[in-house]
C-alpha positions as CSV (number, residue, x, y, z in Angstrom):
1,M,11.5,-43.9,7.9
2,P,10.3,-41.6,10.6
3,T,12.5,-39.0,12.3
4,V,12.2,-38.3,15.9
5,K,12.0,-34.5,16.8
6,T,12.3,-33.1,20.2
7,F,10.1,-30.3,21.2
8,L,11.7,-28.0,23.8
9,L,9.4,-26.1,26.3
10,P,9.2,-22.4,24.9
11,D,9.2,-19.2,26.6
12,L,5.6,-18.6,27.3
13,G,6.0,-14.8,27.4
14,E,7.7,-12.0,29.4
15,G,10.9,-14.0,30.1
16,L,9.4,-16.6,32.2
17,T,12.1,-19.3,33.0
18,D,10.1,-22.3,33.8
19,A,6.5,-23.9,33.9
20,E,4.8,-26.6,36.0
21,L,3.4,-29.5,34.0
22,L,-0.2,-29.8,35.1
23,T,-1.5,-32.4,32.8
24,W,-0.4,-34.5,29.9
25,L,-3.2,-34.8,27.2
26,V,-1.4,-37.4,25.2
27,R,0.6,-40.6,26.0
28,V,3.4,-42.5,24.6
29,G,2.1,-44.2,21.4
30,D,-0.6,-41.7,20.6
31,T,-0.8,-40.0,17.2
32,V,-0.8,-36.2,17.2
33,T,-1.7,-33.7,14.7
34,L,-0.2,-30.4,14.1
35,N,-1.3,-27.8,16.7
36,Q,-3.2,-30.4,18.8
37,I,-3.1,-29.5,22.5
38,I,-0.6,-32.0,24.0
39,A,-0.4,-30.6,27.7
40,E,-1.5,-28.0,30.2
41,V,1.2,-26.1,32.0
42,E,1.1,-23.3,34.5
43,T,3.6,-20.4,34.7
44,A,4.0,-17.7,37.4
45,K,1.4,-15.8,35.3
46,A,-1.3,-18.1,33.8
47,S,-2.3,-21.6,32.8
48,V,-1.5,-22.3,29.2
49,E,-2.4,-25.0,26.7
50,L,0.5,-26.2,24.7
51,P,-0.1,-27.3,21.0
52,S,2.2,-29.7,19.3
53,P,4.5,-28.3,16.6
54,Y,4.7,-31.6,14.9
55,A,2.4,-34.2,13.6
56,G,3.4,-37.8,14.1
57,T,3.6,-40.4,17.0
58,V,4.5,-39.7,20.6
59,V,7.7,-41.4,21.4
60,A,8.6,-40.1,24.7
61,L,7.5,-37.6,27.5
62,H,10.4,-35.9,29.2
63,A,8.5,-34.7,32.4
64,E,6.1,-36.0,34.9
65,E,2.9,-34.2,36.0
66,G,3.4,-32.1,38.9
67,T,7.1,-31.2,38.1
68,T,8.7,-28.0,37.0
69,V,10.2,-27.9,33.6
70,D,12.8,-25.2,32.6
71,V,12.4,-23.2,29.5
72,G,14.5,-24.7,26.7
73,S,14.4,-28.2,28.3
74,P,13.2,-31.4,26.2
75,F,9.6,-31.7,26.6
76,I,8.1,-34.2,24.3
77,D,9.5,-36.5,21.5
78,V,7.4,-36.9,18.2
79,A,8.2,-39.4,15.5
80,V,7.5,-37.5,12.2
81,A,7.0,-39.5,9.0
82,G,8.6,-38.5,5.7
83,E,11.3,-36.2,7.3
84,D,14.9,-36.1,6.2
85,P,16.9,-37.8,9.1
86,A,19.6,-34.9,8.5
87,D,17.0,-32.6,10.0
88,A,16.6,-34.4,13.2
89,P,18.0,-32.7,16.4
90,E,20.8,-34.2,18.3
91,P,19.1,-37.0,20.4
92,T,21.3,-36.6,23.6
93,T,23.1,-33.3,23.7
94,P,20.7,-30.5,22.9
95,A,22.3,-27.1,22.1
96,A,22.3,-24.2,24.7
97,P,18.6,-23.3,25.6
98,A,19.1,-19.7,24.6
99,E,20.1,-20.8,21.1
100,R,17.3,-23.5,20.7
101,T,14.4,-22.1,22.6
102,P,11.4,-22.8,20.3
103,V,8.8,-20.2,19.7
104,L,5.1,-20.9,19.2
105,V,2.6,-18.5,17.7
106,G,1.6,-16.0,20.4
107,Y,4.7,-16.8,22.7
108,G,7.6,-14.5,23.1
109,V,11.2,-15.2,23.6
110,A,12.9,-12.9,26.2
111,E,16.5,-11.8,25.6
112,D,19.0,-13.9,27.5
113,S,16.6,-15.5,29.7
114,S,18.8,-18.4,30.1
115,S,21.0,-16.5,32.5
116,R,18.2,-16.5,35.0
117,R,17.2,-20.1,34.5
118,R,17.2,-22.4,37.4
119,Q,18.4,-26.0,36.4
120,R,16.5,-28.6,38.2
121,R,17.9,-31.4,36.2
122,P,20.7,-32.0,33.8
123,A,19.7,-30.7,30.2
124,G,19.9,-34.0,28.6
125,T,18.1,-36.0,31.3
126,R,15.1,-37.9,30.1
127,V,12.2,-38.9,32.1
128,D,10.5,-41.9,30.5
129,V,6.8,-41.9,31.6
130,T,5.3,-45.3,31.3
131,P,1.9,-45.0,29.7
132,A,-1.0,-46.1,32.0
133,P,-3.6,-48.4,30.7
134,R,-5.6,-46.6,28.1
135,T,-8.9,-45.4,29.6
136,S,-11.2,-42.5,28.4
137,R,-9.8,-39.1,29.8
138,P,-12.3,-37.6,32.1
139,L,-13.7,-34.3,31.1
140,A,-12.9,-31.3,33.2
141,S,-12.1,-27.6,32.9
142,P,-8.5,-26.4,33.4
143,P,-9.4,-25.0,36.9
144,V,-10.8,-28.3,38.2
145,R,-7.9,-30.1,36.7
146,F,-5.6,-27.7,38.6
147,A,-7.4,-28.2,41.8
148,A,-7.4,-32.0,41.6
149,K,-3.6,-31.9,40.9
150,Q,-3.1,-29.7,44.0
151,H,-5.0,-32.1,46.1
152,G,-3.6,-35.2,44.6
153,V,-7.0,-36.4,43.3
154,D,-7.3,-38.8,40.2
155,L,-10.1,-37.4,38.3
156,T,-10.9,-41.0,36.9
157,E,-12.0,-41.9,40.3
158,V,-14.4,-39.0,40.6
159,D,-18.0,-39.3,39.7
160,A,-19.0,-36.8,37.2
161,T,-22.2,-35.0,37.2
162,G,-21.7,-32.2,34.7
163,V,-24.2,-31.6,31.7
164,H,-21.8,-33.0,29.3
165,G,-20.4,-35.7,31.6
166,E,-17.5,-33.5,33.0
167,V,-16.1,-33.4,36.5
168,T,-17.3,-30.3,38.1
169,R,-15.8,-28.5,41.2
170,D,-18.7,-29.7,43.4
171,D,-18.0,-33.3,42.0
172,L,-14.3,-32.8,43.1
173,E,-15.3,-31.4,46.7
174,R,-17.7,-34.3,47.3
175,H,-15.0,-36.8,46.3
176,R,-12.4,-35.1,48.7
177,T,-14.9,-35.1,51.6
178,A,-15.8,-38.6,51.2
179,A,-12.2,-39.9,51.0
180,S,-8.6,-39.4,52.1
181,V,-7.0,-36.8,50.1
182,T,-3.4,-37.2,48.8
183,T,-1.5,-34.0,48.7
184,S,2.0,-33.5,47.4
185,A,3.4,-33.6,51.0
186,A,1.2,-36.4,52.7
187,T,-2.2,-38.2,52.9
188,V,-4.5,-36.0,54.7
189,P,-7.8,-37.4,56.1
190,P,-10.8,-35.2,55.7
191,D,-11.1,-34.7,59.5
192,A,-7.3,-33.7,60.0
193,D,-6.5,-30.6,61.9
194,E,-4.7,-28.9,59.0
195,E,-4.0,-29.3,55.2
196,R,-0.8,-28.0,53.6
197,I,-1.0,-26.7,50.1
198,P,2.2,-25.9,48.2
199,I,2.9,-22.3,47.3
200,K,3.6,-22.3,43.7
201,G,2.4,-21.1,40.3
202,V,0.2,-17.9,40.3
203,R,-0.2,-17.8,44.0
204,K,3.4,-17.8,44.6
205,H,4.0,-15.0,41.9
206,T,1.1,-12.9,43.3
207,A,2.6,-13.2,46.9
208,A,6.1,-12.1,45.8
209,A,4.7,-9.2,43.7
210,M,2.5,-7.9,46.5
211,V,5.5,-8.0,48.8
212,R,7.7,-6.0,46.5
213,S,4.8,-3.5,45.8
214,A,4.2,-3.1,49.7
215,F,7.9,-2.6,50.6
216,T,8.8,-0.5,47.3
217,A,6.0,1.8,46.7
218,P,4.9,4.3,49.4
219,H,1.2,3.5,49.7
220,V,-1.3,6.1,50.6
221,T,-5.0,5.2,50.9
222,E,-8.0,7.6,51.1
223,F,-11.7,7.0,51.5
224,V,-14.9,8.6,50.3
225,T,-18.6,7.6,51.0
226,V,-20.9,8.4,48.1
227,D,-24.7,8.4,47.5
228,V,-24.9,6.2,44.4
229,T,-28.7,6.1,44.1
230,P,-28.8,8.0,40.7
231,T,-26.3,5.5,39.3
232,I,-28.4,2.6,40.4
233,D,-31.5,4.1,38.9
234,L,-29.6,4.8,35.7
235,L,-28.4,1.1,35.6
236,A,-32.1,0.0,35.8
237,E,-33.1,2.3,33.0
238,L,-30.2,1.3,30.7
239,R,-31.0,-2.5,31.1
240,E,-34.5,-1.8,29.9
241,T,-33.2,-0.2,26.6
242,K,-32.5,-2.2,23.4
243,H,-28.7,-1.5,23.5
244,F,-28.1,-3.4,26.7
245,T,-30.7,-6.3,26.5
246,D,-28.0,-8.8,25.7
247,V,-25.2,-7.1,27.8
248,R,-24.4,-7.8,31.4
249,L,-24.5,-4.4,32.9
250,T,-23.3,-4.1,36.6
251,P,-22.5,-1.2,39.0
252,L,-18.9,-2.2,38.3
253,T,-19.4,-1.0,34.7
254,L,-20.3,2.5,35.7
255,V,-17.5,2.7,38.4
256,A,-14.8,1.7,35.6
257,K,-16.5,4.2,33.3
258,A,-16.3,6.9,35.9
259,L,-12.7,6.2,36.6
260,L,-11.8,6.4,32.9
261,V,-13.5,9.8,32.8
262,A,-11.8,11.0,35.9
263,L,-8.5,10.0,34.4
264,R,-8.7,12.6,31.7
265,S,-8.1,15.4,34.1
266,N,-5.9,13.4,36.4
267,P,-3.5,11.6,34.1
268,T,-0.7,11.1,36.8
269,L,-2.8,8.4,38.2
270,N,-2.1,6.5,35.0
271,S,1.5,6.5,35.4
272,S,4.6,4.3,36.5
273,W,8.0,4.9,38.1
274,D,11.1,4.3,36.0
275,E,13.8,3.8,38.7
276,D,16.6,3.4,36.2
277,A,15.9,6.6,34.3
278,Q,14.5,8.4,37.4
279,E,11.4,9.4,35.4
280,I,7.7,9.4,35.9
281,V,6.1,7.8,32.7
282,V,2.7,8.9,32.2
283,K,0.6,6.5,30.0
284,R,-1.4,7.7,27.1
285,S,-3.4,4.5,26.9
286,V,-5.4,3.0,29.9
287,N,-5.2,-0.7,30.2
288,L,-7.7,-1.3,33.0
289,G,-6.9,-4.1,35.3
290,I,-9.7,-5.9,37.3
291,A,-8.6,-7.9,40.3
292,A,-10.3,-11.4,40.1
293,A,-10.4,-14.2,42.5
294,T,-10.1,-17.4,40.5
295,P,-9.6,-21.1,41.4
296,R,-5.8,-20.5,41.0
297,G,-5.5,-17.4,43.2
298,L,-5.7,-13.7,42.6
299,M,-5.2,-12.4,39.0
300,V,-5.5,-9.0,37.5
301,P,-6.2,-9.2,33.8
302,N,-6.6,-6.0,32.0
303,I,-8.7,-4.5,29.3
304,K,-6.5,-3.0,26.7
305,N,-7.2,0.6,25.6
306,A,-10.3,0.6,27.9
307,H,-10.3,4.6,27.3
308,T,-11.5,4.0,23.9
309,L,-14.6,2.0,24.8
310,G,-18.1,3.2,25.0
311,L,-20.2,2.0,27.9
312,R,-21.7,-1.0,26.1
313,D,-18.4,-2.3,24.8
314,L,-16.8,-1.6,28.2
315,A,-19.6,-3.8,29.8
316,I,-18.9,-6.6,27.2
317,A,-15.2,-6.4,28.0
318,L,-15.7,-6.6,31.7
319,S,-18.0,-9.6,31.4
320,D,-15.6,-11.4,28.9
321,L,-12.7,-10.7,31.2
322,T,-14.3,-12.0,34.5
323,T,-15.6,-15.1,32.8
324,T,-12.4,-15.9,31.2
325,A,-10.5,-15.6,34.6
326,K,-13.1,-17.7,36.5
327,E,-12.7,-20.4,33.9
328,G,-8.8,-20.4,34.3
329,K,-8.3,-19.4,30.8
330,T,-6.6,-16.1,31.2
331,G,-3.3,-15.8,29.1
332,P,0.0,-14.2,29.9
333,A,-0.9,-11.3,27.4
334,D,-4.0,-10.4,29.4
335,L,-2.1,-9.9,32.6
336,A,0.7,-7.6,31.0
337,D,0.9,-4.0,30.7
338,G,-1.8,-3.0,33.1
339,T,-1.9,0.7,34.0
340,I,-4.4,1.2,36.7
341,T,-6.7,-1.3,38.6
342,I,-10.1,-1.7,40.3
343,T,-10.7,-4.2,43.0
344,N,-14.5,-4.9,43.6
345,V,-14.6,-6.2,47.3
346,G,-18.4,-5.3,47.4
347,V,-19.2,-8.6,45.7
348,F,-18.0,-10.2,49.0
349,G,-20.2,-7.9,51.1
350,I,-17.1,-5.8,52.3
351,D,-17.6,-2.1,52.7
352,A,-14.1,-1.0,52.2
353,G,-10.4,-1.9,52.0
354,T,-6.8,-0.7,51.7
355,P,-5.5,-2.5,48.5
356,I,-1.9,-3.0,47.7
357,L,-1.0,-1.7,44.3
358,N,-0.7,-3.8,41.4
359,P,3.3,-3.7,40.9
360,G,4.2,-1.1,38.4
361,E,1.0,0.9,38.7
362,A,0.2,4.2,40.4
363,A,-3.1,3.7,41.8
364,I,-5.8,1.0,42.6
365,L,-9.6,1.8,43.3
366,C,-11.3,-0.4,45.8
367,F,-15.2,-0.5,45.3
368,G,-17.2,-1.5,48.3
369,A,-20.6,-3.0,49.0
370,I,-23.5,-0.8,47.9
371,R,-26.0,-0.7,51.0
372,R,-29.4,0.8,51.5
373,Q,-29.0,3.1,54.6
374,P,-30.5,6.4,55.8
375,W,-28.7,9.4,54.3
376,E,-29.3,13.1,54.2
377,Y,-31.0,13.9,50.9
378,R,-32.3,17.4,50.0
379,G,-32.4,18.4,53.6
380,E,-34.1,15.4,55.0
381,I,-33.3,11.9,55.9
382,A,-34.0,9.2,53.1
383,L,-33.2,5.6,52.5
384,R,-30.4,5.8,49.8
385,S,-27.9,3.4,48.0
386,V,-24.5,4.3,49.6
387,T,-21.0,2.9,48.8
388,T,-17.5,3.6,50.1
389,L,-14.7,4.0,47.5
390,S,-11.1,3.8,48.6
391,L,-8.0,4.9,46.5
392,S,-4.6,3.4,47.2
393,F,-1.7,5.4,45.4
394,D,2.0,5.5,45.1
395,H,3.1,8.8,46.9
396,R,6.2,9.0,44.8
397,L,4.0,9.5,41.6
398,V,0.8,11.1,43.2
399,D,0.7,13.6,45.8
400,G,-2.3,14.1,48.2
401,E,-4.0,16.7,46.2
402,Q,-3.8,14.6,43.0
403,G,-5.1,11.6,44.6
404,S,-7.9,13.5,46.4
405,R,-9.1,15.2,43.4
406,F,-9.2,12.0,41.3
407,L,-11.1,10.0,44.1
408,A,-13.6,13.0,44.5
409,A,-14.0,13.2,40.8
410,I,-15.0,9.5,40.6
411,G,-17.4,10.0,43.5
412,Q,-19.0,13.0,42.0
413,I,-19.6,11.1,38.6
414,L,-21.3,8.3,40.6
415,S,-23.5,10.7,42.6
416,D,-24.6,12.3,39.2
417,P,-24.0,9.8,36.5
418,L,-25.4,12.0,33.7
419,T,-22.0,13.6,33.9
420,L,-20.7,10.5,32.0
421,I,-23.0,11.5,29.1
422,A,-21.6,15.0,29.1
423,L,-17.9,14.0,29.4
424,S,-18.0,10.7,27.3
């Protein structure tokens, strides 16, 4: 006789207390296999696909799409064949979440996270989700599903033009333009004066973190304008070599490498402030964060141990990181433990900026647009490739001399990139 097992929403890492249910990928009555993806949820850090810990038949779904579910709360019931009924959990009164929070592979459980858990519904409350008429589930990437959820669009009503029959972002935008859009607050016609978008998930987390950073760390920003013509010339030469024929090599790659080299003689830029211990913690490893604009808002995934990578491996890591972020597949582990960050505003045609520190880090480098402009070169005026670098740093950790030397070192390397070969 089948035994009904209840899967509780696990802690998805770093003590997160809840998650928003974006999409159910199963319905009541469906047969699921072990580790089959059953839902997409969004935490304050990232979008996560949840695998099923059981194989069997879906009996009940305990949450509705678009709602927030607390860690440790009932998530889904699965009838498992061949189980001893004595092993089944209590059906109506689950134990305290801190004791029963399930752990999936790759997920962590924070100590005593229940003390910070916000109760949005009684622990034993069941939300029975009536299955809709069975239709084929439209194909779409997680970012497109998230955008559709934000704007109240039913993807089954969107004409799909993707290569594999999937709904693309362009398809979604065309659908929203052609019809009224239902948001979580109201129905908004395309010609309305305003549209209200709920502040939640990654965007809410980012906003709170930036406010904390701006009002906690005393920011100082310095600028330097650099002739990077030799860097651009070197990039062109490297792209023609056999070592980089299958690698996406960009100016950002050499900027990142220059930063990593400059850190060797300026280690305090790779540090953090321990308020409780009243200590400056200088990090031996460099987890290089790259600020990325994604469909779900600003994210700063990082390359672990970037200081150990050669130029080719660094280029590959940067390409993988940005691709994963744009596809909405960045996981919580990719966002954790960053030590220093680069933000590339040049890709938007912006010359410079005064970036806010990623919380817990000592510095962030802003890389502006590279422009061809008149510049003094060898005593004459010549057309050169020029960019502006700006560095924001925490003045508790880094004094003006240290910040200036670090920024100047990066600029010097980019104006004479053969230094990379000598120092790498």
